[in-house]
Steps between C-alpha positions, in 0.01 A plus 500: 500500500664767290313812388622693194353828376451463123680822405796400719524141373832512316614136526442251221181295522717189537650648817158560653393148398801359687402705806153341486662177619537670840144635505252703296628807317221758497503781243324819607387822336479790746515247782209286374572141393445441127691178433684223679769250404462163671705184486290229339550132568324197352297694245486549125398778262159346435416498872603864532302601191185322620525617861528865395231491230196700624252294293639172635494631859138611449410153368663329800325735745166433329559123514588515870190708575282249316663213687438673834138564403417163342763270653789300371499169318777264600712341231381163634138600428588623151678171428199306628258701283712444188587138577873571539684269740609664825865587542698327771614692809376825652478688171132400469399731780610822327219726399460647154606863509755464778858560397762244585869461443653259254817301563721800417318716756317718246129562518319281252 
């Protein structure tokens, strides 16, 4: 991990981004962290925008709290209630609200 004081950061942003491949680059102001550059793999701009949106995060936290309080409904049960044929394989056992990874490794 590299730590750079903001007023002493004289390299180009591209240089710091390259250094992020070796580990986080933390930017500080008076010794306190204010930003970080991280290497991202297997993600897209939409995922970043959603995962950093305070309203979306609040919605997800509310949904998880409701699920903990009232319980989950399995996708198999939802399919049964709506008359949708069950999928083949283990995918039926996933619960609504749980994240999973798609074939490319991204959360879906």
